[in-house]
N, C-alpha and C positions, 0 to 999 in steps of 0.2 A: 605657107606651111601651117597645118593645123596643130593644135596643142598636143594631141596624141603623137603626131609624127615627130614633133620636137622632143618629147619625152623619150620616145623609142630611139631616136638618134643619139640622145645623150646617154642612155643606158648602153647602147651598142659601143659607144666610144669608151665608156668606163670599163666595160668587159674587155675590150681590146687593150686598153692601158694595163689592166691587171694581168693580162697574158704576156704583154711585151716588156713591161718595165723590169721585172726581175731578170730577164735575159739581157736587156740593154744596160742595166746598171751593174751587171756582173755579180749579182747576189749569189752567194754559194760558191764563188771561185776558190775560196780557201779550203773547200772540202774535197775529199776524194770522190765522192758521188754527190754532186751538188743538189740534186732534186729527188732524194730518196723519200720514202713515205715516213709518216710519224712512227709507225711500228718499228722500223729499222733504227730510227734515231733513238727511240726509247730503249730499245734493246742495247744499243751501244752505250747509252748513258748509264743504264743499270749495271752492265758488266764493268764499267769504269769505277762506279761507286762501290759496288759490292760484288767482287769477283766470285764469291762462293754462293751466290743466289741461284736457286733452282726454281723454274716456273712451276706453278701449281697445276696447270693444265697443259695438254698438248693439242695441237690442231686436229680436227676431225679428218681433214684432207689437206695434204701438202702437195701442191702442184710440182711436177718434175722440173720445171724451169721458170725463170722469171717472166719469160714471154707468155707462157700459158697463164700465169698468175695475172699478168696485165690484161690479157684477153678476157679472162673471167671477170675481172673488175669492170672492164669496159662493157661487157654484156650485162652485168648487174646494173650499171648506170643507165644503159639504154632501156632496159626493162622498167626501171623506176621512172625514167622520163616518159615512157609510153603510158604507164599507169596514170601519172599525173596529167598528161595531155588528154587522155581519155576522160578522166574525171572532170577537168575544166571544160572540155567540149560538151559533155553531157549536161553539165550545169548551165552552160551558156545556151544550149539548145532548148532546155526546159524553160529558161527565162524568156527566150525569144518566142517559144510556143505559147506561153502564157500571155505574153504581150499581144501576139497575133489573135489569140482567142478573145481577149478583152476588146481588141479593136473590132473584131468581127461582131461581137455581141453588141457593141455600141452602135455599129452601122445598122444592124437589124432592128434595134430599138428605135432608131430615128426613122427608118423606112417603114416600120409597121405601126406608127402612130404612138409610140411611147410605151407600149406594152408587149412588143415583139409579135403583134398580130394574134394575141391569145383570145381576144373577144370578137374577132372577125366572124366566126361562125359558131359562137358559144351556144346559141339556141337552135342550132340545126339549120339555120338559114345561111344566106350568102352575105351576111353583113347588112341586111335591110333594116329599116327602122321600125319593125313590127314590135308591138308590145306583147306581153304574155296573153292578153285577152284575144289576140288575133286582129286587132284593129291597127290600121296603119297610123303613121304619125299625124296625118291630117284629120284624123277622127272618123274616117269612114271605114266600114268593114271590108273584108277581103273579097 
C-alpha cells in the first residue's frame, strides 16, 4: 500500500470515528434535543442568564419549518464543497499542464539538438553547412 493510500485510509477512519463516537458514547443523552446547533444552544443560554434580553437584529428570512432550514443548510454546504472542489481541480489541472508543457519542451530540446531546432534553417537552407560566402564546408564553391 502506498504512503498516500495509508494517509487516506487513516483520514477516512478518523472522519468515521468523529461521526460514530458521539452516538456510541451517548453524548447529549441528558439533553432534550441532543444534537441541536450552536445557535439554538446560545439562545437557550442567553435566555437563562438574561431573560429580559432582546436581540439587536432579526433574520432576513425565517424558513417555515426546521426541515426547510436543514435543506437550505445542506444546499449551502454542497455549493461550498462544489466551489472548493472546482478550485482545487483547476489548480491541479494547471499544475499538471505546466508539468506536461515543461516535459514536452525538454523532449523537443533534446530531439532538436539542444536549441529546439531554431538554427536548422536559419540562413534559408535546409541545415547544410554553407557559410555566408556561399562556399561549402570543404572549401569549394557551390
